[in-house]
N, C-alpha and C positions, 0 to 999 in steps of 0.2 A: 111413161112420159118423157123421158130423153136422158142423154149423158150430160155430166159433169165431171171435173177433176175436183178430187178435194186430198187432204192430206191427211195418211195415214199416221197412225198413234202407237208409237213403239211401246209395247208393253212393259219396258225396262225405263220409261220415261223419268216415273217418279223417282226411282233408285237414282238414276243418274242424277237426275236435279238436287237431291237430297246430297249426290256426292260431290257436285260440282259447289252447293254450298259450302259444305263440310271443310274443301281445300280452299275457297277462297276466304272463309274466317280464320284457317290456322295461317293463311298466306298474310293476312293483314293484322292479325292478333300478334304474329312474329313480328313483322314491320314495324309497328307501333313500340313492341318491347325493345327491338333494336335501337330505336329513336331514344328511350329513356335510357338503356344502357350507356349509350353514346355521351346523354349530356353528364351519367354520373361519371364517367370516367374523365369528362371535360373539367367537371368539378374538382375531382381530386387530384387532377393534374394542373391546375391553377390556370384554368380555360386555355390549354393548351392547344388543345382540337380548335378553337377559333380561327389558326391561321390558314385552316382550310376553307375560310369562306372566300367570296368573290371580291377581289380589287379590282374595279374597273380601268378597262383599256391596258391592262399590262401582260403582257402576250403570255409570260410565265403562267400567270392566275388562271388561264384556260383549262388548266389540268385537275384546277378545284371546281369546274362547273357542276361536275357530278358528286363529292363527297359533301359541296355545300347544301344540298337537298336535303342530307340525314342529320345535319348539326343543329343545334340551337343555340340561343345567348340565355339560357336561363330556364330552370324549371317551371317559369309560367309561360315562356315561351313555348316549350314543348308542349304542356299542357292543353294550350290553346288548339293546337293544331292535331291533336289526338283525334277528340272524336268526329271531327270532319273528315280527317284521311282516313278511320277506320271505317266511317259508313260510307263514304262516297267510293273508297278503294273495294268494300266487300260489293257493292252493286255493280261496281265495272268488272270486276272480277269473275261475277259469275256468267260472264260471256266468254270467258275461256281464258286459261292463263297464258299462253303464247301470245294473244294480242293485247290481253290486259300489259304483259310485259313489253309491247312495243309501243302501245300506248304511252306508258308510263316514261320510258327512254325517250321517246319525243318529246314529251311534258318537259322533262328536266333538260335536257338539250335546247329547246327554244327557249325556255324560263331563263336558264344561267346564261346562254351567249346575250339575251335581252338586257338582262343584269349588267352583263360585263360592257355591253355598248353604251348604256344610258344610264347607268347610275350616276351619283354625283362622285367627284373626284374624293380620294383619301377618305373613303368610305369601306367598309365590311360588309357583304350581305351573305347573310345565309338562314337556313330554315326549311321548312317542309311545306310554306304555304301557297308557294310555285305550283307544288303539284296538288294541293288540294284545288286551288282555284281552274288547274288544267282540267281535272278530274270531274268538277264542276261543269264547265265547257262543254268537256266531251260529253257527258251522260246528257247535257242540255240538248244538245243536237244529234246526237248518235241516231236516234228513231228515226228523224227526218230523213237524213243522210240514209240510212239504210232501208227506208220507207217500211219499217216494224211498226204496226200501231202501237203492240205492247211496252216497246221503249219508248215511244213518243208519250205515253202515259206514266212511265218511269221518269221521264225529264219532267214531265209537269209536276209530279211529286217532288222532285229535287228541287224544282224552281220556287214551289212554294213552303219548304223547309228552309232552303239554303239560298234562295234568290237575293235576300239581304246583302251575302258577302258581296255580290258586284261593287258594291259601293266602295270596295277596298281596291279598285284599280284607278281610283281618283287620288290625287297627291293632295290629300288632308290632312296627314300625320309625317312630319320630318323625319320620325325613328321608324316608320315603317315602309318598306320597299314596295310600294305601289307598281315599280318598274317588272318587279319579277311577280306581283299577281297577275299584271297588265298581259304580260308574255306568257306567263302559264296558263291564262285562259285561254290566249292565241294558240297556244301549243295543243290544248286540247281542242280545240274545235279544228286544227289543222291535223289530228290524229285521228278525227272520225273519218275525216276524209281519206287520209291516209290509206287508212285500215279498214275501210268500209266494207260490210257483207257482201256476195253476190247475189243477186235474186233468188228467192228459193225457186227451186226446182221442182216442177210437177210432170210426173210422165204416167206412162202406162200401168207402171205397177202399184198407180194410187187410183187407178180407174173404178168409178162406182157405178152401175148401170142401175137408175130407178124407172 
């Protein structure tokens, strides 16, 4: 009847998928556990780690852009970030740890710099919510950028579950860094473009004649 190209299935695809899921789970559980450990240290030291938060427009504070993303202002704060970070990070990490690390690094830098540039004077900003919003933005657009239908469906599912978080980019609460949320979201969208996957290659090895 004719020829067409199709993608062959790797017999180890199920095993490799399970391995990716296990690795992603270990990475995210370890990350969240680190956040709780750091908050415990912060409490025991009289909030000494809070000095690593970002104070805006002070050159010396640029060094705190990265550590600020791993610190929190209390148990309630770290608890509120733990579940969405665990879930969204796990989904993103399934795409590969190297890409995931690059995406997270981009989000942290863009979110942190955004806070440094735009946060109100005499404030200290810290917390993983910028990363949470960044991963949300990344997952929402990744499928469209990569032109992968499955990732588009994942993005839709993420939007259904966590889409309401997007209200957090609005300045509705003076005690919450909407700047960190907004620039984190923008960082995640930018990362989806920076680290887009090349189109799937299909060639003679996958040729099937029918």
